[in-house]
C-alpha positions, -999 to 999 in steps of 0.1 A, spaced: -267 437 -464 -245 441 -433 -262 473 -424 -297 458 -429 -289 428 -407 -274 450 -380 -305 472 -378 -330 443 -380 -314 418 -356 -319 441 -326 -355 449 -337 -363 412 -340 -346 402 -307 -366 429 -289 -398 417 -307 -393 381 -296 -384 391 -260 -355 368 -254 -344 365 -218 -307 369 -225 -290 402 -217 -278 410 -252 -260 443 -257 -257 438 -294 -255 412 -322 -240 423 -355 -222 413 -387 -187 428 -388 -170 441 -420 -159 405 -427 -194 392 -423 -186 374 -390 -214 373 -365 -204 392 -333 -224 387 -301 -220 411 -272 -237 402 -238 -241 422 -207 -227 403 -178 -223 417 -143 -225 452 -155 -200 448 -183 -203 441 -220 -183 410 -232 -180 395 -266 -194 360 -269 -196 332 -295 -226 320 -315 -222 286 -299 -236 300 -266 -269 310 -282 -300 288 -278 -314 270 -308 -342 296 -312 -317 324 -309 -295 308 -336 -325 303 -359 -335 339 -354 -301 351 -364 -304 328 -395 -339 342 -404 -328 378 -401 -297 371 -422 -320 355 -449 -343 385 -448 -315 410 -450 -299 391 -479 -332 390 -497 -337 427 -493 -301 436 -503 -298 414 -533 -333 406 -547 -358 429 -529 -383 425 -557 -385 387 -552 -420 383 -537 -414 351 -517 -397 341 -484 -395 306 -471 -389 299 -434 -383 262 -432 -389 244 -399 -399 269 -372 -407 245 -344 -380 260 -322 -404 289 -314 -432 289 -289 -466 299 -302 -463 336 -292 -429 340 -308 -439 321 -339 -469 345 -343 -447 376 -338 -420 364 -363 -447 355 -389 -462 390 -386 -428 406 -388 -420 387 -420 -454 391 -436 -451 429 -432 -419 428 -453 -425 401 -479 -457 397 -500 -458 359 -500 -444 339 -471 -442 302 -467 -435 290 -431 -432 254 -423 -435 237 -389 -437 201 -378 -472 188 -370 -477 162 -342 -491 129 -353 -526 137 -340 -526 170 -359 -516 155 -393 -551 144 -403 -562 180 -400 -535 195 -421 -545 221 -447 -529 246 -470 -539 282 -464 -535 308 -491 -547 342 -501 -545 348 -538 -561 381 -547 -552 379 -583 -535 355 -607 -519 368 -639 -515 344 -669 
């Protein structure tokens, strides 16, 4: 799982185009999250506390995806709860990224009060077995 996380976190951070000058984010052999930033031409280790909310949530999503793939890759569902920390473009990109890896994805986000009357459930069931 550690290797899967370390490969995917850079891929996802590049996909979401965060502004921070990350050199690397990885899980070490003790499963601690290590963050390395580029600052004034040098790479320095940093703590997860310095990440923005969307960056922290991205680390969590990638950790959940890597765990799913490492321990139960045949499980066909992935649930991403509360994704309001992403702007529309990043939400679309992360949804596409997840849907390429998991057959069925449930993603939740808060709806504003004026949107709540228009809520619907979207699904694409191609076949249902008894």
